[in-house]
N, C-alpha and C positions, 0 to 999 in steps of 0.2 A: 372566588374559585375561578381558575383559568379554564378556558375552553380547550386549551392544548393539553394533551396527555402525552407522557414521555414515549409512548409506543405508536403515536399517530403523527401524521404530517398533513398540514393543510395545503391545498393547491388551488390556485385560481383556475377557473374554467369559463369558457365562452358561454354567455347567458343566452337564453332563448331570444330575448329582445335584440341583442347584438347580432345574433345569427340571422334573424328575420330582416334586420336593417341591412346587413351585408348582402343577403340574397336579393333584396329589392334593388339595391344599387347595381348588382350584377345583372338583374333582369333589365334595368334601364339601359345599361351598356350594350347588352345583347340586342335589345330592341332598336337602338340607334344603328347597329350594324345590319339589322334586318335578318338576324339569324336566330331561330328558336333553339333554346338550349335547356339542358337540365343542370340544376345547381344544387349542391348539398353542403351543409355546414355540419361539421362533426366536433365533438368535444375533444379534449386532450387524449382521451383513451380510444378515440376513433369511433365512438357511437354517434349515430345521427341525432342532431338537435332539430334541424329543419331542412326541408327540401322543397323544390319547386321544379315543375316541368312545364315550360312555356307551351302554349298551344302550338301544335305543329311539330314539336320536338319528338323525336323517336323515343319510344319507351326505354330503349337501351341506354339513352343518355344518362339516366339516373344511376344505373349500375356502374357505368364507366366513371361518372363524376364521383360516386362514393369511393371507388378504388383510389382515385387521385387524392381525394381528401384524406382518406384513411392513411395512405402512405405518407403524405405530407405531415400529418399529425404524429405519426409514429417516429419519424426521423427529424422532426422540427426543421424541415427544409423544403423548398419547392421541389416538386417531382422532377423538373428539368435538371436540377443539380444532382438528384439521386441517380439519374441516368448516367451522368458523367462519372460518378463514383463507381457504380456497378460495372460499367464497361472498362474501367481502369484496373480492376482487380479480378483475376481469373476465378478465384474461389467464389466471389460474389456473382460473377457472370453465370456460373453454373448453378449456384444454390438459390439466389434471390427470386428468380422467376417461379420457384416452387412454393413460395410463401403466399398463402391465401390473401386475396385483396391487394397484392402488391402491383404497383403501376409506376412506370417511369415516363409516362406520356405527360408532356407539359399541360398545366391546367390545374394543378394542386398547389395551393399556397398556404403556409402556416399562418396562424394569427399569433403574433408574439406580443407579450406584455412584460416589460422590464426584463427582457432576455429569456423569458420562459414561454414555451408553447402552451397556449390555452385552448387551442382548437385549430381547425383548418377549413378552407373552402375548396371544393372541387367543382369543376365546370366541364361539361362535354356537350358537343353538338355541332362543332365546326372543325376547322383545322386546329392543330395543337397551338399554333400561334394566336389564333383568335380566342380559343378557350383560355389561354394564359392571360390575354388582355382583359377578358371579362372577370376572371378570378382576381386579377390585380385591382380592378375597379371595385370589386366587392370588398376586398380587404382594406383598400384605401379609404373607403367610406367610414370605416370604424375609427380612423385616426383623424378624420377631417373635423 
């Protein structure tokens, strides 16, 4: 008997172990920079798998990091790319800011496996450029 049913589809998803590993790599990168940050890993549907707020990071960092991760997972693209798209299309510029949890601030990176988004990492606590570097380090740890 097959585990597939004709009305279902199986999807890969970011595991808890991978999410925790990515966050630990991100924490190491943020620590090297000397900046306390909030980091969140979400699954492909934007639900939190794991989160960490480094000592000294503002409580707000987790909320901002979640929005970055959620947006990245929903569009399967880094939040910085989403900004370029939204600002290039008048309708998107008007409507997308009204979508709950939507963010175009750099620091959200999707986790891609064989061309499919399985989750995303969001980072907040410093400038968008530094948040992005930490998110990239977190995702890169999954493919090392």
